[in-house]
N, C-alpha and C positions, 0 to 999 in steps of 0.2 A: 350440501355445500352451497354457500351463498355466491351470488354473482358480484358482490361488492369486493373489489380488490383494494388493498391498502399498501401504500409504499412503505417498505421497511428500510430501504437504503437507497441512496442516490450516489452515483459515481461520475467522475469526469470523463472517463473513457469507457467505450463499450466492452473491452476485454476484461475490465475489472468487474463489470456487471455479469459477464459470462461466467467468471469464476464463482461468484456468489450464487448465480442461477444453478450451476452444476452442483455446487455443494448442497443446496436445498433440495434439488431434484433427487439426489442420491439418498436423501433421508425421507423421500416419499411426499414431499410438500409440493403442490402444484405452484408453478411460478410463471409470471409474465414479466418480460423486460420491455419497458416503454422508452421510446425515443432513441433507440440504438442506431437506427438507420439515419436519422437526422444528424446525429453527432458524427456518424461515420462519413457522411457526405461533407460536412463542414464542422470541424471540431471546435471552431470559435463559438458556435451556437450553444455549446454545452452549458456554460454559466447562464446564458440568457433564458434557456428553457428549464433550468433546474437540474441539469445533468441527465444521465441515463438512469432510469428508475427501476428498481427491482420491486415487484409487487406480488403479494400473496393474498389469498382469500382471508377475510376477517378472522375466521376461527383459527387460522394458522399463524396469526401475527406474533403472539407471544413465543411460540415454539421457534419460529423463524428468527426472531431477535436473539434468542438464546444461542442458537446454532451459529449465527453470524458473529455474535460477540465472543464466543469461545473458540472461534476458528483460529488455529495455530498459524497457518500460512497468512502472510500479510497481503491483503488485497490492494493496498495503496501503492505498492511498488517500491517501498522503501529499500535502501541498500544496506541496512544494518544486518550484521551477521552475529549470531550468538557465539560466545567464546568462553573458555574456562580459565583465563589468565588472571593472576592476582594483581590487584591495584597496588602500586608502590606507595601511595599516600595513605589509604585507609586499610589495606590488606584484605579487602573483600573480593569475592569471586564474581561479582556482578559486573562483568565487562562486555563490551561489544566492539566489533571492528567497524569503524566508520571511515568514510572517504571525505577528506578535507580538500577544499579548493575546487569543488565542482563548478561553482558559479564563475570563478575566474577562468577556468579552463573553457567553459562554454562561451563566455564573453570573448575570449581570445579567438576561439574558433569562428564565432560569428563575425568578428571584425576582420580577421586576417584570412579567413577561409580554411584554416587548419589550426589545431590546438598548439599553442606555444609550449604548454606543459600539460601533464596529466595529473588528475587528482591523486593525492597520496593516501595510503592506508594508514590509519592510526588506531590505537586502542583508546577507548574511552570508558571510564567507570560510570555506571548508572547511578551510584549513590553520591559520590562527591564531585563528579564532573571532570576529574583529572584526565588529561590526554597525554599520551606518550607514544614514542615511535613504535611502529609495528615491526616485529621480528618474526619472520616466517620460520617455523620449526621444520626441520628436515626429517 
């Protein structure tokens, strides 16, 4: 095994790199996470230093990229949820549940000290982009 480590992914937050590290370690790939402590102390440094880097030995680079690319769970923390609802416009089943209004809710919380409203759940079609009201089934 070589001593040269190659960066396969860089993340903004240390917990995202820990998920990738755990995924690779369970597959038997040796992993090193660089700059996690620096970003933990001051998260504003993340962009300046290139993020928290997940590194593997050179000979495992291709295998690690395949594993992280095919990973089902989203490491980036997105709030999309898979759903099997039919789109009213195109009739396809490729829909997700998304939250609309997150920015405005956050901005109101930042300015007023509490959120004036909460983000609403909506369905969105992945093919045509149509959005419609979320109806929770009982």
